[in-house]
N, C-alpha and C positions, 0 to 999 in steps of 0.2 A: 286433858285425859291422856293416859298412857295405855296404849293397846298392845296386845300380843297379836302380831300380824303375820299371816302366812307369806312365805317367799320361796322362790326357786333358786337353788344354788347354781351359780354360773361357773365358778371356778373355786378351787381350794388350793391353799398353800400354807406352809408353816412359816411363822414369823416369830423369831426369838423363842422357839420352843412351844409356841401356841398355834394350834390349828385354826386358821381363819378362812373365811369364804367371802366371795363377792356374791351378794344375794339380790335378786330382782323382786321388788314388791309392786307388781303391777305397773312397771315403768319407772319406779324410783329404785335406784341401785345404791346399796349401802354395804359396808363391811360388817361382818358378823363373826363372833367367836363360836367355834364348833366343839369346844371342850366337853360340853354335856352330851353331845351326840358324835362320838369319835368315829362311828362307822357311816355317817351320812355321806352320800356321794353326789357328784355333779349331776344335775338334772332332777334331783329329788327335791321335795318341798318340806319345809319345817315351819313350825310356829316360832316366831322370834319376839323376844321381849327385852327391851333395853340393851340390845346389841348381842344377846345370847340366844342361839338356837336351842329350844327347850324340848321340842317333841316333833317327831316325823309326822307328816300329814300326806294323805293321798292327793293326787293332782286335782281330781274333781272337787273335793271339799275345799282345797286351797283356792281354786278359781271361783267357786261360788261365794266364798267368804270375801275375797278381794272385790268381786263385783258388788256385793252388798255394801261393803265399806265405802266403795267409790260412790254408789248411789246416795248413801247417807252423808257424804262429804267427810267421812272420817279419815280417809287417806290424806286429803288436803290438810286436815287438822293435825294429823300425826306427823306428816312429812313436809308440809308446805313451809313457805318462808314465814317465819314468825313476825317479821316486820310488816309484811304484806297483810297478814291476818290481823295484826293490831291496828293497822290503818283502816281496814275494812270495818272492824268492830268499833273504831272511834268515829267512823263516818267521814274520814278524810278522803278515801278513794271509793268510788262507787263499785259495788260488787261486779257489775257487768264489765267495767273497765279492767278490773284486775283479772277476771277469768278469760278475757279475750286477748290478753297479751301473750 
């Protein structure tokens, strides 16, 4: 599954003419392109899909969505280690062992 996930902008810089940001998705930090939201600022939240910030989002909505995604295990599915996930699904590593590491 590929989700559009809310994240908080930690910093912004221009790289090779492209406005990029470091974004925190509930503890997972990724690089995101801000070309679709050129006025987005540090500290604001945006919905991000496949590495592009698509829409500004208020803090309360972002936190509620991240909490719900975490409860449903969708953040692990979206950002987790694909090898770890495959091992769990194949029954090679017990789920408890993987989540306690």
